[in-house]
C-alpha positions as CSV (number, residue, x, y, z in Angstrom):
1,M,-135.7,106.4,1.1
2,R,-132.1,106.0,2.4
3,V,-130.9,105.2,-1.1
4,F,-132.7,108.3,-2.5
5,N,-131.3,110.5,0.3
6,R,-127.8,109.2,-0.3
7,L,-128.0,109.7,-4.0
8,L,-129.9,113.0,-4.0
9,G,-129.4,114.5,-0.6
10,N,-132.6,115.7,1.1
11,V,-134.3,116.4,-2.2
12,D,-137.6,115.0,-0.9
13,D,-137.6,117.4,2.0
14,A,-136.9,120.3,-0.3
15,L,-139.7,119.2,-2.6
16,V,-142.2,119.0,0.2
17,Q,-141.1,122.4,1.5
18,F,-141.4,123.9,-2.0
19,S,-144.9,122.4,-2.4
20,M,-146.1,123.7,0.9
21,T,-144.7,127.2,0.2
22,R,-146.4,127.1,-3.3
23,A,-149.7,126.0,-1.7
24,R,-149.6,128.7,0.9
25,D,-148.7,131.3,-1.8
26,Q,-151.5,130.1,-4.0
27,A,-154.1,130.2,-1.2
28,W,-153.1,133.8,-0.4
29,M,-153.3,134.8,-4.0
30,T,-156.7,133.2,-4.3
31,A,-157.9,135.0,-1.2
32,K,-156.7,138.3,-2.5
33,T,-158.4,137.7,-5.9
34,F,-161.7,136.8,-4.2
35,S,-161.5,139.9,-2.0
36,G,-161.8,142.0,-5.2
37,V,-164.6,140.1,-6.7
38,P,-168.1,141.4,-6.1
39,E,-170.2,139.0,-4.0
40,D,-172.7,138.4,-6.8
41,E,-169.8,137.1,-9.1
42,W,-168.5,134.7,-6.5
43,P,-170.3,131.6,-7.9
44,A,-168.7,132.0,-11.3
45,A,-165.3,132.8,-9.8
46,I,-165.5,129.8,-7.6
47,R,-166.3,127.5,-10.5
48,V,-163.3,128.8,-12.4
49,H,-161.1,128.3,-9.4
50,D,-162.6,124.8,-8.8
51,D,-161.9,123.8,-12.4
52,R,-158.2,124.8,-12.1
53,V,-157.9,122.9,-8.8
54,M,-159.6,119.9,-10.4
55,G,-157.0,119.9,-13.2
56,I,-154.2,119.8,-10.6
57,A,-155.9,117.1,-8.7
58,Q,-156.3,114.9,-11.8
59,F,-152.6,115.2,-12.5
60,V,-151.7,114.3,-8.9
61,S,-154.0,111.3,-8.9
62,N,-152.8,110.2,-12.4
63,P,-149.2,111.4,-12.8
64,G,-148.3,109.2,-15.6
65,L,-146.1,106.1,-16.0
66,L,-142.7,107.6,-14.9
67,L,-143.9,109.4,-11.8
68,S,-146.1,106.5,-10.8
69,A,-143.1,104.2,-11.0
70,V,-141.0,106.5,-8.9
71,T,-143.8,106.7,-6.3
72,H,-144.1,102.9,-6.3
73,I,-140.4,102.6,-5.6
74,V,-140.6,105.1,-2.8
75,R,-143.5,103.3,-1.2
76,L,-141.5,100.0,-1.2
77,G,-139.1,101.6,1.2
78,E,-141.7,103.1,3.5
79,V,-142.5,101.5,6.9
80,Q,-146.0,100.1,6.6
81,D,-146.7,99.0,10.2
82,P,-148.4,101.7,12.2
83,A,-146.8,100.6,15.5
84,S,-143.4,100.8,13.9
85,V,-144.1,104.3,12.5
86,I,-145.1,105.4,16.0
87,D,-141.9,103.9,17.5
88,I,-139.9,105.8,14.9
89,L,-141.6,109.1,15.6
90,K,-141.0,108.7,19.3
């Protein structure tokens, strides 16, 4: 990760922040949408929403060759030992 941070700055932090912001925004939009749906139409609306979320989940779990390679490289630089991670976080 040090190499990535040196080359790209704190891009990873910005991506995580962007993702969290988008997730919160999407959750709020979904809540607002459901608030306007009559209760008897909720099952159908939930199915539509679940299908959209499943599409995103499938992409995240199978991002393709390029993103999988990048993820693998990042994982090589991560500390794997739980005790070491705890020490770092202290």
